[in-house]
N, C-alpha and C positions, 0 to 999 in steps of 0.2 A: 379501448385496447391497452394493456399494461404497458407498453414499451412508447408507445406515443406520448401519453402522460409525462416522460421523461425526456423527450424530443428537445424541448425549450431547456432545460435542466443541462442536459449534456451541453449545449455549444453556451451556457452561460458559463461552465464550470471551465471548458476550454481559454475564455477571455480570462477568468480569474486565473487560471493556471500560469498563463504568460506572465500577469501580473508578478505572480508570487518569485516566478525566476527572473523578475526583475527586481527583486527585493534587494538594498543594500544594506538593511540591519540583520548582521551576521552575529547569532546569538548562539550559546551552547552552553555546558555545565563550566560553573568555576573552573578555572585550571586547564580546561579543555580546549584546544583550537582544531574545531571541526570544519573540514571541507564543505561541508554541506549546511547553511542555516536551518535552524530551526525557529518556525513561524509561530506565533501565536494562535493556541488551540489545537496544536498537533500532540498526539499521544501514540500511545505503544501498549500492545498486551499482550505479555508472556505466558504460557502455560508453566507454571512449577509442579517437577514431578515430586518434590522433596517433602509432600504433605502425603498424609494416608488418605484423603480424598481427593476428588480432580479440584484443581483449584488454579486461579487464574491472577496474575498481578498487574497491572495498568500504572503509568505515568503520563501525566497531562502538562504539557507545557503551557504557562501563562504569558510570562515575559523572565527577564533573565534574573529575578529573584523570587516568583514564584511558581510554585508547582502543585499538581495534587497526586496523589497515590490512592490506589484502591485496590483492595483484597475481594473476591467474588469467587464463592463456591455455589454449583447448581445445587437445586434438591436432589436428594436420594430419597431411596425408599424408608430409608431409617432418619435420615438427617434432614433438616430445612435448611433452606437456603441460604447463605451467610454474606453478608456485605459489610466491609467496613471502608469508610472513604473518610481521607483525612487530605488537610490542605495544609500545605505549608511553605515557609521563605527561607533563603538564603541568601548570604553576603555575597552577591557578585563580583564583591573587589576581591576575595580571598581567593588563593592560587589553591583550593580545594572546596570540596564541597561542605559547607559546613551550616545547619539547619539553625535560623534562629526565631523561630515561632512554628508553632503546631497550632491548627483548628481541625474538630471532628464536624463531618456533616450531621451524623448522629452520634450520640454518645457511646462510646463502647462499652461491650457487656463484661464483666470481670472476665468470664471466658476467651474472650478478645485479647488481653493484654499481651497475650506470648506473641499472637501474630503482631501488634503493633510493633514490639521490640524487634520481631523478625524484619518489618519493614525497615527498620531505622537500619539497623545494620545493613540490610540489602544497600539502601541508598548510601551510605558510607562506604561499602565495600565495592559497589561497580561505581561509583563516581571515582574513588581514588584509583583503580585500576583503570580507567579509562584516561585519566589525567596524567598517569606515568606511561602510558604507551606513546612509543615514539614511531613506531611504524605506520606507514599510511594506511586507513581504512579505507580507503576508494578502493572497487574492484575494476579490473577489465572485463567484462563481461563478454567481448568480443573474443578473449583467448580462454575465457574461464569454462571448464569442460566438467560432464557431472550435473546433477542436480541443483537449482539455484540454491537451495536450504543448505549445501554442502561446501558452498563456494565464500571466500571473505580472507579476511586477513586472519592467522591461525596464531593463537598463543597458549603456551603450557606454561601453567601455574600452580601452585599449593592453594585449594579455597576449601576452608575448613567446613564450611556450611553446606557443602557438596561432595563432602566426604573425602576430600584430600586432594590428590592431582587429578585436575581437568583440563580440559582443552576449551579455550574461548575464542567464539568466533565472532567476528567484529566485521560491519560493513554499514559505509557512509549515508544508505539510502536509509536504514533503521534510524528513527528519531530519538533525541536526547544521549542515550550511553550508545549509540551506535553497536549495541549487542544484537548479534543475531541469535546465537545460542550458545549453550553451555553442554557440553558434553563431560561423562566422568571416566574414571580410570578405567573401567570397563565398555566404553565404547556406548555408554546409555545415554541419550536426551536426558537431562535435569533440568532446564531452564530453556526455551523454545519461543521463539517471537511469534505467534497465532496471528496478529494484525497491527496494522497502523491505520491511524486516521487523520482526520482534519475537521473541526466544528467549525460548522458555517456561520454562527453568529452566538452571541452569550444566551439562547432560548433551546438552543441544540444542546438535548440529554445523550446523544450517541454514547459520550463517553461513561457515565454515571449508568447509563441503562444496556451495556455491553453484555452479551451473551457469547458461548462460544459458535463460532462461524457451524453452518450445518447441523446446527443441533435441531431435532427433530421437524427434519425440512418435510415438506409436502412431497409427494411423489406425483409426478407429470406423466401420462401416458406418453411416450415419446411418438412423436409422427414421421415416419419415412418419407424424402423428399423425393418426389415425383420425378423423373423424365420430362424435362421440355426444352424448346428451343433456345440454343444460347443466344446470351445477349451481352454487350459491354455497357458499363454503367461509367458516364461522365462526368466530370464538374469543371468548367473550367472561367477561371477569374483572370481579368484583364490587369497586367501589373505595367504600368506606365502606359506609354502609346503605342509601341510595339512588340511588348512580349505578354504570353500568355501562358500561367501555370493550368498546366492539364494534369487532372488525376482520374485516375480509371479504375476499374477492377470487373473481372468477369464472372458473368452470373448465368439467369436465366428468365425465361416469361414466367416463373414463380414469382416473381419478386413485383413489387407496384410501387410505382413511384407515390410518395406520400408528402411530399415536399420539397423545398430546394435542397437537392444532393443527399435526400433522405429515402429510403428504400424499406419496405416490409414485407417479410415472408410469411403471410397470416399474421396469428400471435404468437408464434414462435421463435420469430427473430426480426431485427432492425440493425439495419446498417446507412452509416451514412459518410461524407466525404467532407474535410475544413480545409481551409489553409490559415496559414498565421506566419507573422513576422516575430521573432525572438529576438532578446537581445545581443547585443554584436557576441560578447562573453559565451553563449550559449551554442556551441559548434559540437556537433556528431564527431563522434571519435576521442572524444574527452572524456575520461572517467569520471569526472564530478559533472559531466552533463547526464551521462546515462543514470547516476546517481539520483540525481535532484528529477529526472523526468519519471525514474522509477516510483517516487517520493509520492509524487503528484499523482501520476495516473494510476497507481497501484493503492491509493488510499481509500480508506474506509468514509463513506461519507452519507449523510442521511441516514444512520439507522441501516444500510448495505454494507456488511462489513466483509471484507476482503481478506479470504483465506489464504496468508502468506506460504502453508503449508503446500499451497497447490500453484504456486505463482511458477512462472517460466518467464526468460528474458531473453533474448537476442539481439545482440546490438555489431554495426561495425560501422565504418566512417561516412555511411550515407542513409542507414535505416535503423531504427530500432523496434523491435515487436515485443510487447508485452501481453503474455495471456494471463489472464485473472480470472479467480472464481470467487462470486459475491453470496451472500446468504444476507435475506434480509426476515428477521424473526416476527416483523409485523405482519407481513404479507406471506411468511415462510418457502419465499421462493428462491432457486438458486440460480445462477445466472453465471454462464461464462462470458468473458470480455475480451476481447480481444481489440489491440489498438496497435497500429504499425504509422510511425511517424516517419515520412520521407523529406530527404533535403532535396530541395529543388534548384536552388541557388544561395548564396553567402546570407545567411539568416532569415531565407524564407523557406519554409516548410510545408508539407500539407501532412493530415492526420485520416485515415483510414478507421474508421472504427465498426465493430461489429458483437452486435450483444446478443446472446441467444440462449433461452433456457438449457439448463445443464442438460437433462435428460435428453432433449431434441439433438445437443450438440453432440452428446456421443453416443447416439443412435446416427447419427449421418457426419461422424467428425472428416470423413475423407473429403466430402462436399463442401463443408465450411472451411477447414484448413486451406483447400484448393482455392477458394474462394480469397482468401487471407493474402495467399502466396501469390496469387495474380496481381497484387495492386501496384500501379504503376506511378510514379511521380516526376514529373518534369517540366520544363522550361519547352514553348515553342517558339 
């Protein structure tokens, strides 16, 4: 079953995520003081509406002096796909972004030069605008109202490349430039984040092989979840000699135990409960914590691209819920992923994870949302 193959990876990812949260290496663009560190292998892709054809531009962070930029345009009925990939270096000691070297993965064609120059201008412009920003780019998701893609630090500026007066939206959860989107004077989106990601190794080609989320996804005949006897799924972990961390959620007899704290609903969904201890500075209720957790748990990984235009987050002092949708072009599967992290004690947390094929989720949305809402995390 497709979901079961990923069970071990999910647990491994959780522990890797905790390690990354504890990272003391704070990297950012030259001249930028970012509240959330960039880690090696993080990347971001934007849909750029200033082109006459569907176009995407991505940026990948290797270290504080080495980056990669990629332009990608999908194939159309009249045009071949276009791919321009360049590595560049910067001087990390400067107070602004300054390119010191450049190398192309494949030599650009003559008609690509204009796009290469555009990317150069984009790097300098986005870097300079982010560096001069004095406002905080942290978002209080507990107080934010409206869709996720409309929340952030809004700045009005004049930007000639995008037609003049624009409104720029920043969010610390987005790597590198912290840029979420740019809206022109008419209110039209012109440059919008579509996904962020994290490479898992030097062999991971997820950045170089990115294609737009939900492109050519296969349709799955949704299955209606039939009524069954109610049941509570629990997972207890002994903490010391006298305390027990209890996690539970409400489900029914349609679910089968597939492993320690892992349950499956046929081949349609998988749910799991896990516990973790986070670093002392990672506290719920802090804007920085929400941004760091969002960046980790809503990142594209291993060719499963998270569609940030469909992302949703709810946060308060004791809980963070992240709902995302991922698309894997290799399997053409679209999955809705809901993660709820609950605080049980100081720096001790539980995590409820629910992954469902999106067609099945949409056909039974009330059922699955009720499951996620029923999650309990507390000390006994």
